[in-house]
C-alpha positions as CSV (number, residue, x, y, z in Angstrom):
1,M,16.3,-94.6,-33.4
2,T,14.4,-91.9,-31.5
3,G,12.7,-89.0,-33.4
4,A,13.2,-90.9,-36.6
5,A,9.9,-90.0,-38.3
6,T,10.8,-86.5,-39.4
7,R,13.5,-84.0,-40.2
8,I,17.1,-84.9,-39.3
9,G,16.0,-88.1,-37.6
10,R,14.3,-89.4,-40.7
11,A,17.4,-88.6,-42.9
12,L,19.6,-90.6,-40.5
13,A,17.1,-93.5,-40.3
14,L,17.0,-93.8,-44.1
15,A,20.8,-93.8,-44.2
16,L,21.1,-96.5,-41.6
17,A,18.5,-98.6,-43.4
18,E,20.4,-98.2,-46.6
19,D,23.5,-99.4,-44.8
20,G,21.8,-102.6,-43.8
21,Y,20.4,-101.9,-40.3
22,F,16.9,-102.9,-39.3
23,V,15.6,-99.5,-38.1
24,F,13.1,-99.1,-35.4
25,V,11.5,-95.7,-36.2
26,H,10.5,-94.1,-32.9
27,H,7.9,-91.4,-32.8
28,N,5.5,-89.8,-30.4
29,R,2.9,-87.7,-32.2
30,S,4.2,-88.2,-35.8
31,A,2.5,-91.5,-36.5
32,E,1.7,-90.8,-40.1
33,E,5.2,-89.6,-40.8
34,A,6.7,-92.6,-39.0
35,R,4.6,-94.9,-41.2
36,R,5.8,-93.0,-44.3
37,T,9.4,-93.4,-43.2
38,V,9.0,-97.1,-42.7
39,A,7.3,-97.4,-46.1
40,D,10.1,-95.6,-47.8
41,I,12.7,-97.8,-46.1
42,V,10.8,-101.0,-47.2
43,A,10.3,-99.7,-50.7
44,A,14.1,-99.2,-51.0
45,G,14.7,-102.8,-49.9
46,G,15.4,-102.1,-46.2
47,K,13.7,-103.3,-43.1
48,A,12.0,-101.1,-40.5
49,K,9.2,-100.9,-37.9
50,A,7.5,-97.9,-36.2
51,V,7.4,-97.8,-32.4
52,K,5.5,-95.1,-30.4
53,A,6.6,-93.7,-27.0
54,D,6.4,-90.4,-25.2
55,L,9.9,-90.0,-24.0
56,A,8.8,-87.4,-21.4
57,V,7.2,-90.3,-19.5
58,A,10.0,-92.3,-17.8
59,R,8.2,-95.7,-17.9
60,Q,7.7,-95.4,-21.6
61,A,11.3,-94.5,-22.2
62,E,12.4,-97.4,-20.0
63,A,10.3,-99.8,-21.9
64,L,11.1,-98.6,-25.5
65,I,14.2,-100.8,-26.1
66,G,12.4,-103.9,-24.9
67,R,9.6,-103.2,-27.4
68,C,12.1,-103.0,-30.3
69,A,12.0,-106.6,-31.3
70,A,11.9,-108.5,-34.6
71,P,12.9,-112.1,-35.5
72,G,16.6,-112.4,-35.9
73,V,17.3,-108.8,-35.0
74,T,19.9,-107.9,-32.3
75,L,19.9,-104.3,-31.1
76,T,23.4,-103.0,-31.3
77,C,23.0,-99.3,-32.2
78,L,21.0,-96.5,-30.6
79,V,20.7,-93.0,-32.1
80,N,19.1,-90.4,-29.7
81,S,17.7,-87.9,-32.1
82,A,14.4,-86.9,-30.5
83,S,14.6,-83.5,-28.8
84,L,12.3,-80.9,-27.3
85,F,13.3,-77.4,-28.4
86,S,11.4,-74.5,-26.8
87,L,12.4,-70.9,-26.4
88,D,13.1,-69.5,-22.9
89,R,15.7,-67.4,-21.2
90,A,16.6,-67.0,-17.5
91,P,13.9,-64.4,-16.8
92,T,11.2,-66.6,-18.3
93,A,12.3,-70.2,-17.6
94,T,9.7,-72.3,-15.7
95,T,9.9,-75.4,-13.6
96,E,7.6,-77.2,-16.1
97,G,9.8,-76.3,-19.1
98,F,13.0,-77.3,-17.3
99,D,11.6,-80.6,-16.3
100,R,10.2,-81.5,-19.7
101,H,13.4,-80.5,-21.5
102,M,15.4,-82.6,-19.1
103,A,13.0,-85.6,-19.3
104,V,13.1,-85.8,-23.1
105,N,16.6,-84.5,-24.0
106,L,18.6,-86.0,-21.1
107,R,16.7,-88.5,-18.9
108,A,15.3,-90.5,-21.9
109,P,18.7,-90.9,-23.6
110,M,20.2,-92.1,-20.3
111,L,17.4,-94.7,-19.8
112,L,17.6,-95.9,-23.4
113,S,21.4,-96.2,-23.2
114,Q,21.1,-98.2,-20.0
115,A,18.5,-100.5,-21.6
116,L,20.6,-101.0,-24.7
117,A,23.7,-101.9,-22.7
118,L,21.8,-104.4,-20.5
119,Q,20.3,-106.3,-23.4
120,L,23.5,-106.4,-25.6
121,P,24.3,-110.1,-26.0
122,E,27.6,-111.4,-24.7
123,G,30.3,-111.1,-27.4
124,E,28.5,-108.3,-29.2
125,T,29.7,-104.7,-29.5
126,G,27.5,-101.7,-30.0
127,L,27.2,-97.9,-30.5
128,I,25.2,-95.0,-29.1
129,V,25.1,-91.7,-30.9
130,N,23.6,-88.6,-29.3
131,L,22.4,-85.6,-31.3
132,L,23.8,-82.5,-29.6
133,D,24.0,-78.9,-30.8
134,Q,26.8,-76.5,-31.8
135,K,25.4,-74.2,-29.1
136,L,27.4,-76.3,-26.6
137,F,30.6,-74.8,-28.0
138,N,29.1,-71.3,-28.5
139,L,27.0,-70.7,-25.4
140,N,24.5,-67.9,-25.2
141,P,21.5,-67.4,-22.9
142,D,18.7,-68.1,-25.5
143,F,16.9,-71.4,-25.3
144,L,18.1,-71.8,-21.7
145,T,16.6,-75.0,-20.6
146,Y,17.1,-76.7,-24.0
147,T,20.7,-75.8,-23.9
148,L,21.2,-77.0,-20.3
149,S,19.7,-80.3,-21.3
150,K,22.2,-80.7,-24.2
151,V,25.1,-79.7,-21.9
152,G,24.0,-82.6,-19.7
153,L,23.7,-84.9,-22.7
154,Q,27.2,-84.0,-23.7
155,G,28.5,-84.9,-20.3
156,L,26.5,-88.1,-20.4
157,T,28.1,-89.0,-23.7
158,K,31.5,-88.8,-22.2
159,M,30.6,-90.7,-19.0
160,L,28.8,-93.5,-20.8
161,A,31.8,-93.9,-23.1
162,Q,34.0,-94.4,-20.1
163,Q,31.4,-96.7,-18.4
164,F,30.5,-98.9,-21.3
165,A,33.9,-99.4,-23.0
166,P,35.0,-101.7,-24.6
167,R,31.6,-103.2,-25.5
168,L,29.8,-100.0,-26.4
169,R,31.1,-96.8,-28.0
170,V,29.3,-93.6,-27.3
171,A,29.7,-90.4,-29.4
172,G,27.9,-87.2,-30.3
173,I,27.1,-85.1,-33.4
174,A,26.6,-81.4,-32.8
175,P,24.8,-79.9,-35.9
176,G,24.5,-76.2,-36.7
177,L,21.4,-74.8,-38.3
178,T,20.2,-77.4,-40.8
179,L,16.5,-77.2,-41.6
180,R,13.9,-74.4,-41.6
181,S,11.7,-74.5,-38.5
182,G,8.7,-72.7,-36.9
183,S,7.7,-69.4,-38.4
184,Q,11.1,-68.9,-40.1
185,T,10.6,-67.6,-43.6
186,D,12.5,-69.1,-46.6
187,A,14.4,-65.9,-47.0
188,R,15.4,-65.7,-43.3
189,F,16.4,-69.3,-43.3
190,A,18.6,-68.8,-46.4
191,E,20.3,-65.8,-44.7
192,Q,20.9,-67.7,-41.5
193,H,21.8,-71.0,-43.0
194,A,25.1,-69.8,-44.5
195,A,25.9,-67.2,-41.8
196,N,28.9,-69.0,-40.5
197,P,32.7,-68.7,-41.2
198,L,32.6,-71.1,-44.1
199,E,29.5,-69.5,-45.5
200,V,28.2,-73.0,-46.2
201,G,24.9,-74.2,-44.9
202,V,24.7,-77.6,-43.1
203,T,22.6,-80.2,-44.8
204,T,21.2,-83.5,-43.7
205,D,23.7,-85.2,-46.1
206,D,26.5,-83.7,-44.0
207,L,25.0,-85.2,-40.8
208,V,24.5,-88.6,-42.5
209,R,28.2,-88.5,-43.5
210,A,29.1,-87.7,-39.8
211,L,27.0,-90.6,-38.6
212,R,28.5,-93.0,-41.1
213,F,32.0,-91.9,-40.0
214,I,31.2,-92.7,-36.4
215,V,29.6,-96.1,-37.3
216,Q,32.6,-97.1,-39.5
217,T,35.4,-95.9,-37.1
218,P,35.7,-98.5,-34.3
219,S,38.4,-96.3,-32.5
220,F,36.1,-93.3,-32.2
221,T,34.3,-92.9,-28.8
222,G,33.6,-90.3,-26.1
223,D,33.9,-87.3,-28.4
224,T,31.6,-85.1,-30.6
225,L,31.7,-84.2,-34.3
226,V,30.7,-80.5,-34.7
227,V,29.1,-80.1,-38.1
228,D,28.2,-76.4,-38.4
229,G,30.3,-74.6,-41.0
230,G,32.4,-73.2,-38.1
231,E,29.3,-71.5,-36.5
232,H,30.7,-72.5,-33.0
233,L,33.7,-70.2,-33.7
234,S,31.5,-67.1,-34.2
235,G,31.0,-66.1,-30.6
236,R,27.5,-64.8,-31.1
237,P,26.0,-63.1,-28.0
238,R,22.5,-64.5,-29.0
239,D,21.2,-67.5,-30.8
240,I,21.4,-67.1,-34.6
241,A,17.6,-66.9,-34.7
242,F,17.9,-63.5,-33.1
243,D,21.4,-62.3,-33.8
244,R,21.5,-60.1,-36.9
245,K,25.3,-59.5,-36.7
246,K,26.5,-58.5,-40.1
247,K,29.6,-60.0,-41.8
248,K,32.5,-57.6,-41.9
């Protein structure tokens, strides 16, 4: 599982371990957090191992699945949670930012999915889950290159579901605002968290339930669960981080 050391990725990794999976906790710079996640899984009776890779480097992404090895373990599930998320808009977007977002958020999931499919033993079935974003269903020009990378990942999700069926299912989860980030204050987060039609903030428990639904539903593939309190219905002209539109 990529990006499993912290935040949403950690919550999903803990849940999969609780459900009996041996979890490979991928990280890049969050080595200490990855060790803590592994320790928490083991303390709860599960099995896990930390693996490091910079997904912006193609050869490291290509090799990651092959490095996820443990006695008696067959790799059947990949959760692509790692993501680069940097602010830009059309007037400020750079080639460097575009390339890095595409490398981490789109190219790496493609390479990892390819590697998982190639190593899947004959007779086994598997699952790939890509973490997307409700922004895909509520487009605005903020976070331009990040959003473009997720648009590509949504397309990849559908195409891989077609390509890899019936041995591999491929699906997506598109969360709304879930955790506080960056310089966001607690007060501002609380305001934005429930600023959606249901007035209910998304939690990591919601995303865990979405993942478990996908894992436990063998007929579900090629589609995305949007978990956002209806935020994608709001039609905001800007990202919620900047949009201060008041409720009527």
